[in-house]
C-alpha positions in Angstrom: 122.4 92.2 113.9 122.5 95.8 113.6 119.6 97.9 114.9 118.2 100.8 113.9 116.1 103.8 115.9 112.4 104.8 114.3 110.7 107.5 116.3 107.0 108.3 116.4 105.0 111.2 117.8 102.3 110.4 120.2 100.1 112.7 122.3 101.5 114.5 125.6 98.7 112.7 127.6 99.7 109.2 126.5 103.2 110.0 127.0 102.6 110.9 130.8 100.2 107.7 130.8 103.1 105.7 129.9 105.5 107.3 132.3 103.1 107.0 135.5 102.6 103.2 134.4 106.1 102.5 133.8 105.4 101.4 130.4 108.7 101.1 128.0 107.7 101.7 124.3 109.9 99.7 123.1 109.1 96.0 123.5 105.7 97.3 122.6 106.2 98.7 119.4 108.8 96.0 118.3 106.1 93.4 119.0 103.5 95.4 117.2 105.8 95.9 113.8 107.0 92.4 114.1 103.3 91.5 114.1 102.8 93.7 111.2 105.3 92.2 109.2 104.9 88.8 109.8 100.8 89.5 108.6 102.2 91.5 105.3 104.7 88.8 105.0 101.6 86.0 105.0 99.0 87.7 103.0 102.0 88.1 100.2 102.7 84.5 100.1 98.5 83.6 100.5 98.6 85.7 97.1 101.6 83.5 95.5 100.0 80.3 96.6 96.7 81.8 94.8 98.6 82.7 91.6 100.5 79.2 91.9 97.2 77.5 92.4 95.8 78.9 89.5 98.4 78.2 87.4 98.8 74.4 88.3 94.8 74.1 88.3 95.2 72.2 85.0 97.6 69.4 86.3 95.8 66.1 87.7 96.3 64.8 91.2 97.8 62.0 89.5 100.2 63.8 87.3 101.5 65.2 90.8 101.7 62.0 92.7 103.9 60.7 89.6 105.9 63.5 90.0 106.3 63.5 93.3 107.4 59.6 93.1 109.9 60.3 90.7 111.7 62.6 92.5 112.0 60.5 95.8 113.2 57.4 93.5 115.7 59.7 91.7 117.4 60.8 95.2 
């Protein structure tokens, strides 16, 4: 796995406080970015699910059950 460096400008006072309390920004920034990406991916998937749901709304439960049954028996 490769890595890239990202940087951010922060107020000098914040950096002083980070130093005072021994806070390393790397793990915190990494977690925050991972969480934001996770939120965006989930949001995108929810939107796709809504779109698919709208397209499949006309398909009855019985038809879906029949398709699943047919798929399982064909395996």
